[in-house]
C-alpha positions as CSV (number, residue, x, y, z in Angstrom):
1,M,4.8,-27.9,8.1
2,N,6.7,-24.7,8.7
3,M,5.4,-21.7,10.7
4,F,4.7,-19.7,7.5
5,A,2.7,-22.5,6.0
6,M,0.7,-23.0,9.2
7,M,-0.1,-19.2,9.3
8,V,-1.2,-19.2,5.6
9,E,-3.4,-22.2,6.2
10,K,-5.0,-20.7,9.3
11,E,-5.6,-17.3,7.6
12,F,-6.9,-19.0,4.4
13,K,-9.5,-21.0,6.4
14,A,-10.6,-17.9,8.2
15,A,-10.9,-16.0,4.9
16,D,-12.8,-18.8,3.2
17,K,-16.0,-17.9,5.0
18,D,-18.3,-20.2,2.9
19,G,-16.0,-23.2,3.3
20,S,-15.7,-23.7,-0.5
21,G,-12.0,-24.4,-0.4
22,A,-11.3,-21.2,-2.4
23,I,-11.5,-17.4,-1.8
24,D,-13.9,-15.5,-4.0
25,K,-13.6,-11.8,-4.8
26,N,-15.7,-10.6,-1.8
27,E,-13.7,-12.9,0.6
28,L,-10.5,-11.6,-1.0
29,K,-11.5,-8.0,-0.3
30,D,-12.2,-8.8,3.3
31,V,-8.9,-10.6,3.8
32,L,-7.0,-7.8,2.1
33,N,-8.6,-5.2,4.3
34,K,-7.8,-7.3,7.4
35,L,-4.2,-7.8,6.4
36,S,-3.7,-4.1,5.5
37,K,-5.1,-3.1,8.9
38,D,-3.1,-5.7,10.8
39,L,0.1,-4.7,9.0
40,K,-0.7,-1.0,9.2
41,L,-0.7,-0.6,5.4
42,A,-2.9,1.7,3.3
43,Q,-6.6,0.9,2.9
44,V,-7.4,-1.5,0.1
45,T,-9.4,-0.2,-2.9
46,D,-11.7,-2.1,-5.2
47,E,-9.0,-1.6,-7.9
48,D,-6.5,-3.2,-5.5
49,V,-8.8,-6.2,-5.1
50,N,-9.2,-6.6,-8.8
51,N,-5.5,-6.3,-9.4
52,Y,-4.7,-9.0,-6.8
53,L,-7.4,-11.3,-8.2
54,V,-5.8,-11.0,-11.7
55,K,-2.3,-11.3,-10.4
56,L,-2.9,-14.3,-8.0
57,D,-5.5,-16.3,-9.8
58,L,-3.1,-18.4,-11.8
59,D,-5.7,-20.8,-13.1
60,K,-8.1,-17.9,-14.0
61,N,-11.2,-19.4,-12.3
62,Q,-12.0,-16.1,-10.5
63,E,-11.1,-17.6,-7.1
64,I,-7.9,-17.9,-5.0
65,S,-6.7,-21.3,-3.9
66,Q,-4.7,-21.8,-0.7
67,K,-1.5,-22.0,-2.8
68,E,-2.3,-18.8,-4.6
69,F,-3.2,-17.2,-1.2
70,G,0.3,-18.0,0.1
71,K,1.7,-15.7,-2.5
72,L,-0.6,-12.9,-1.4
73,F,0.5,-13.4,2.2
74,Q,4.2,-13.2,1.1
75,E,3.6,-9.9,-0.8
76,M,1.8,-8.3,2.1
77,I,4.6,-9.2,4.5
78,A,7.2,-7.9,2.1
79,A,5.2,-4.7,1.8
80,K,5.3,-4.3,5.5
81,K,9.1,-4.8,5.7
82,K,9.6,-2.1,3.0
83,K,7.5,0.4,5.0
């Protein structure tokens, strides 16, 4: 497992507070706020959370899987690099 995959797995497990194996909307909001703060990006709005949920939830089950979460992580890092 590469360094990025290990980081995604660690952050996913931390974000999945109820241990369900998926991140729900409230957990997504928490993780987006944490990543934004850590990466020194703008504060996340409810609209941002909804947009990310629609964009990342490929199977449309209203939750984010670890694979889907990896895409979020990539986007947040890319946003930091552009800043």
